[in-house]
N, CA and C of each residue as an Amber inpcrd file, in Angstrom:
protein
   276
 -24.7040000   0.8990000   0.8420000 -25.1110000  -0.0120000  -0.2140000
 -26.0610000   0.6830000  -1.1960000 -26.9980000   1.4310000  -0.6520000
 -27.9420000   2.1460000  -1.5050000 -27.2280000   3.2130000  -2.3360000
 -26.2400000   3.8560000  -1.7100000 -25.4600000   4.8650000  -2.4370000
 -24.7020000   4.2690000  -3.6020000 -24.1850000   3.0580000  -3.4300000
 -23.4630000   2.3840000  -4.5080000 -24.3980000   2.0670000  -5.6680000
 -25.5910000   1.6040000  -5.3530000 -26.5600000   1.2760000  -6.4050000
 -26.9720000   2.5350000  -7.1630000 -27.2300000   3.6040000  -6.4410000
 -27.6040000   4.8650000  -7.0940000 -26.4450000   5.3870000  -7.9470000
 -25.2140000   5.2550000  -7.4290000 -24.0400000   5.6860000  -8.1960000
 -23.8780000   4.8660000  -9.4700000 -24.0870000   3.5500000  -9.3740000
 -24.0080000   2.7080000 -10.5640000 -25.0440000   3.1070000 -11.6050000
 -26.2480000   3.4220000 -11.1520000 -27.3100000   3.8280000 -12.0720000
 -26.9620000   5.1510000 -12.7530000 -26.4520000   6.1140000 -11.9790000
 -26.1150000   7.4230000 -12.5540000 -24.9620000   7.3090000 -13.5400000
 -23.8910000   6.6060000 -13.1470000 -22.7450000   6.4360000 -14.0530000
 -23.1760000   5.6280000 -15.2750000 -24.0180000   4.6070000 -15.0720000
 -24.5190000   3.8130000 -16.1970000 -25.3280000   4.6520000 -17.1690000
 -26.1590000   5.5390000 -16.6350000 -26.9650000   6.4070000 -17.4980000
 -26.0760000   7.3590000 -18.2900000 -25.0850000   7.9480000 -17.6200000
 -24.1970000   8.8840000 -18.3080000 -23.3820000   8.1610000 -19.3840000
 -22.7680000   7.0380000 -19.0160000 -21.9390000   6.3030000 -19.9790000
 -22.7760000   5.7740000 -21.1380000 -23.9610000   5.2500000 -20.8490000
 -24.8310000   4.7400000 -21.9070000 -25.3200000   5.8390000 -22.8330000
 -25.6590000   6.9990000 -22.2580000 -26.1360000   8.1100000 -23.0840000
 -25.0330000   8.6450000 -23.9900000 -23.8280000   8.7750000 -23.4540000
 -22.7140000   9.2550000 -24.2800000 -22.4060000   8.2470000 -25.3850000
 -22.4530000   6.9560000 -25.0480000 -22.2120000   5.9280000 -26.0680000
 -23.2610000   5.9960000 -27.1670000 -24.5200000   6.2240000 -26.7940000
 -25.5760000   6.3280000 -27.8060000 -25.3990000   7.5590000 -28.6760000
 -24.8290000   8.6270000 -28.1160000 -24.5700000   9.8280000 -28.9100000
 -23.3930000   9.6280000 -29.8650000 -22.4130000   8.8310000 -29.4610000
 -21.2100000   8.6500000 -30.2720000 -21.4440000   7.6780000 -31.4270000
 -22.1610000   6.5850000 -31.1780000 -22.4060000   5.5810000 -32.2110000
 -23.4750000   6.1120000 -33.1630000 -23.1850000   6.1940000 -34.4590000
 -24.1680000   6.7390000 -35.4000000 -25.3370000   5.7760000 -35.6080000
 -26.4430000   6.3430000 -36.0270000 -27.6280000   5.5440000 -36.3030000
 -28.6120000   5.5730000 -35.1470000 -29.7520000   4.9590000 -35.3780000
 -30.8140000   4.9190000 -34.3770000 -30.7500000   3.5980000 -33.6320000
 -30.5630000   3.6770000 -32.3130000 -30.5930000   2.4870000 -31.4800000
 -31.9590000   2.4430000 -30.8020000 -32.6830000   1.4060000 -31.0640000
 -34.0340000   1.2810000 -30.5280000 -33.9870000   0.6200000 -29.1520000
 -33.4220000   1.3430000 -28.1580000 -33.3660000   0.8300000 -26.7950000
 -33.9240000   1.8790000 -25.8450000 -34.4800000   1.4100000 -24.7330000
 -35.1350000   2.2840000 -23.7670000 -34.1160000   2.8680000 -22.7810000
 -34.6100000   3.7140000 -21.8900000 -33.7460000   4.3160000 -20.8750000
 -33.1950000   3.2580000 -19.9190000 -34.0110000   2.3050000 -19.4200000
 -33.4100000   1.2590000 -18.5750000 -32.3550000   0.4300000 -19.3130000
 -32.5490000   0.1870000 -20.5900000 -31.5320000  -0.5370000 -21.3610000
 -30.2840000   0.3270000 -21.5640000 -30.4520000   1.6480000 -21.6510000
 -29.3070000   2.5500000 -21.7430000 -28.4990000   2.4970000 -20.4510000
 -29.1950000   2.4590000 -19.3030000 -28.5150000   2.3430000 -18.0100000
 -27.7720000   1.0130000 -17.9270000 -28.4310000  -0.0660000 -18.3490000
 -27.7960000  -1.3840000 -18.3370000 -26.5820000  -1.4030000 -19.2700000
 -26.7010000  -0.7590000 -20.4180000 -25.5790000  -0.6400000 -21.3480000
 -24.4030000   0.0460000 -20.6770000 -24.6650000   1.1260000 -19.9540000
 -23.5990000   1.8490000 -19.2640000 -22.9700000   1.0360000 -18.1500000
 -23.7860000   0.2690000 -17.4100000 -23.2530000  -0.5570000 -16.3200000
 -22.3750000  -1.6740000 -16.8890000 -22.8410000  -2.3250000 -17.9380000
 -22.0310000  -3.3680000 -18.5760000 -20.7650000  -2.7420000 -19.1600000
 -20.9050000  -1.5610000 -19.7370000 -19.7360000  -0.8500000 -20.2600000
 -18.7310000  -0.5050000 -19.1710000 -19.2060000  -0.2360000 -17.9510000
 -18.3050000   0.0290000 -16.8340000 -17.4560000  -1.1930000 -16.5170000
 -18.0950000  -2.3550000 -16.5220000 -17.3370000  -3.5830000 -16.2660000
 -16.3400000  -3.8490000 -17.3990000 -16.7680000  -3.6420000 -18.6370000
 -15.8600000  -3.8550000 -19.7720000 -14.7000000  -2.8670000 -19.7110000
 -14.9980000  -1.6040000 -19.4350000 -13.9400000  -0.5970000 -19.3370000
 -12.9890000  -0.8810000 -18.1900000 -13.5120000  -1.3340000 -17.0540000
 -12.6480000  -1.6920000 -15.9320000 -11.7640000  -2.8820000 -16.2460000
 -12.3280000  -3.8560000 -16.9390000 -11.5460000  -5.0300000 -17.3180000
 -10.4460000  -4.6510000 -18.3060000 -10.7860000  -3.8300000 -19.2870000
  -9.7720000  -3.3970000 -20.2590000  -8.6950000  -2.5470000 -19.5920000
  -9.1050000  -1.6950000 -18.6560000  -8.1350000  -0.8920000 -17.9230000
  -7.1890000  -1.7510000 -17.1110000  -7.7230000  -2.8230000 -16.5040000
  -6.8700000  -3.7380000 -15.7510000  -5.9200000  -4.4750000 -16.6830000
  -6.3950000  -4.8770000 -17.8560000  -5.5180000  -5.5710000 -18.8040000
  -4.3980000  -4.6670000 -19.3080000  -4.7150000  -3.4040000 -19.5320000
  -3.7190000  -2.4850000 -20.0870000  -2.7110000  -2.0440000 -19.0190000
  -3.2150000  -1.6540000 -17.8380000  -2.3450000  -1.0550000 -16.8220000
  -1.8920000  -2.0340000 -15.7410000  -2.4610000  -3.2280000 -15.6880000
  -2.0970000  -4.2690000 -14.7330000  -2.1970000  -3.8420000 -13.2740000
  -3.1620000  -2.9990000 -12.9590000  -3.3900000  -2.6460000 -11.5620000
  -4.8570000  -2.2980000 -11.3830000  -5.3240000  -2.4260000 -10.1630000
  -6.7100000  -2.1400000  -9.8300000  -6.7670000  -0.8050000  -9.1060000
  -7.5440000   0.1070000  -9.6110000  -7.6550000   1.4260000  -8.9880000
  -8.5760000   1.3360000  -7.7770000  -8.0150000   1.4580000  -6.6020000
  -8.8070000   1.3900000  -5.3770000  -8.8740000   2.7600000  -4.7000000
  -8.8290000   3.8230000  -5.4700000  -8.8090000   5.1720000  -4.9180000
 -10.1840000   5.8000000  -4.8210000 -11.2340000   5.0340000  -4.9460000
 -12.5780000   5.5740000  -4.8490000 -13.3860000   5.2760000  -6.0910000
 -14.6820000   5.4950000  -5.9580000 -15.5890000   5.1130000  -7.0390000
 -15.5850000   6.1290000  -8.1650000 -15.7060000   7.4180000  -7.8360000
 -15.7770000   8.4410000  -8.8760000 -14.3820000   8.9320000  -9.2010000
 -13.8430000   8.4560000 -10.2850000 -12.5550000   8.8920000 -10.7900000
 -12.7420000   9.2490000 -12.2580000 -12.0500000  10.2670000 -12.7400000
 -12.1810000  10.5880000 -14.1650000 -11.8010000   9.4220000 -15.0670000
 -10.7590000   8.7040000 -14.7030000 -10.3580000   7.5630000 -15.5290000
 -11.4190000   6.4760000 -15.4930000 -12.0830000   6.2990000 -14.3560000
 -13.1300000   5.2880000 -14.2550000 -14.3390000   5.6450000 -15.0990000
 -14.7230000   6.8990000 -15.0850000 -15.8780000   7.3290000 -15.8690000
 -15.5410000   7.2810000 -17.3630000 -14.3340000   7.6880000 -17.7120000
 -13.9150000   7.6140000 -19.1150000 -13.8480000   6.1630000 -19.5660000
 -13.3260000   5.2950000 -18.7090000 -13.2970000   3.8690000 -19.0250000
 -14.6970000   3.2990000 -19.1810000 -15.6400000   3.7740000 -18.3610000
 -17.0270000   3.3400000 -18.4840000 -17.6210000   3.7520000 -19.8200000
 -17.3240000   4.9640000 -20.2450000 -17.8360000   5.4480000 -21.5220000
 -17.2260000   4.6610000 -22.6780000 -15.9160000   4.4160000 -22.6130000
 -15.2610000   3.6390000 -23.6710000 -15.8210000   2.2250000 -23.7130000
 -16.0160000   1.6110000 -22.5460000 -16.5970000   0.2740000 -22.4920000
 -18.0180000   0.2470000 -23.0230000 -18.8160000   1.2810000 -22.7030000
 -20.1890000   1.3490000 -23.2030000 -20.2170000   1.5250000 -24.7160000
 -19.2680000   2.2880000 -25.2630000 -19.1870000   2.4490000 -26.7150000
 -18.8740000   1.1090000 -27.3700000 -17.9600000   0.3570000 -26.7760000
 -17.6150000  -0.9610000 -27.3260000 -18.8180000  -1.8950000 -27.2790000
 -19.5090000  -1.9250000 -26.1360000 -20.6710000  -2.8150000 -25.9860000
 -21.7840000  -2.4150000 -26.9520000 -22.0580000  -1.1090000 -27.0920000
 -23.1050000  -0.6640000 -28.0050000 -22.7340000  -0.9560000 -29.4540000
 -21.4670000  -0.7730000 -29.8010000 -21.0330000  -1.0910000 -31.1510000
 -21.2690000  -2.5690000 -31.4620000 -20.9070000  -3.4360000 -30.5140000
 -21.1290000  -4.8710000 -30.7140000 -22.6160000  -5.1970000 -30.7780000
 -23.4220000  -4.5150000 -29.9680000 -24.8700000  -4.7370000 -29.9840000
 -25.4630000  -4.3470000 -31.3350000 -25.0900000  -3.1690000 -31.8180000
 -25.6160000  -2.7010000 -33.1070000 -25.1280000  -3.6060000 -34.2270000
 -23.8920000  -4.0450000 -34.1320000 -23.2940000  -4.8690000 -35.1820000
 -23.9430000  -6.2480000 -35.2800000 -24.1770000  -6.8960000 -34.1320000
 -24.6510000  -8.2750000 -34.1570000 -26.1520000  -8.4170000 -33.8900000
 -26.6810000  -7.6980000 -32.9190000 -28.1170000  -7.8140000 -32.6220000
 -28.9380000  -6.9830000 -33.5950000 -28.3690000  -5.9590000 -34.1650000
 -29.0900000  -5.1190000 -35.1050000 -29.4880000  -5.8410000 -36.3710000
 -28.6550000  -6.7880000 -36.7900000 -28.9660000  -7.5530000 -38.0090000
 -30.2000000  -8.4220000 -37.8140000 -30.2910000  -9.0600000 -36.6700000
 -31.4440000  -9.9260000 -36.4000000 -32.7200000  -9.1330000 -36.2470000
 -32.6240000  -7.9430000 -35.6650000 -33.8180000  -7.1060000 -35.4910000
 -34.2800000  -6.5320000 -36.8160000 -33.3580000  -6.2880000 -37.7500000
 -33.7230000  -5.7090000 -39.0460000 -34.4480000  -6.7130000 -39.9300000
 -34.2210000  -7.9870000 -39.7130000 -34.8650000  -9.0130000 -40.5430000
 -36.3130000  -9.2130000 -40.1990000 -36.7070000  -8.8690000 -39.0100000
 -38.0840000  -9.1400000 -38.5600000 -39.0800000  -8.2170000 -39.1620000
């Protein structure tokens, strides 16, 4: 159980950091929020992968397709965050 939590944190950090590098502009979020972004992106990427391929990958946690899907999901989540939450933060 502890290994799963640590793995989620590491994959979340990697996916969130790559998403922050890909999306242009300055995102004013902390490292824990970057990890959370990556974890949410993992769920989004897994859901999109299931919708596209209609199967659940049960071959283990660390898969290249899973990590790539996590990064793609994190990019989508960060793009939506910058697009919608960024406007409200800029007005303040």
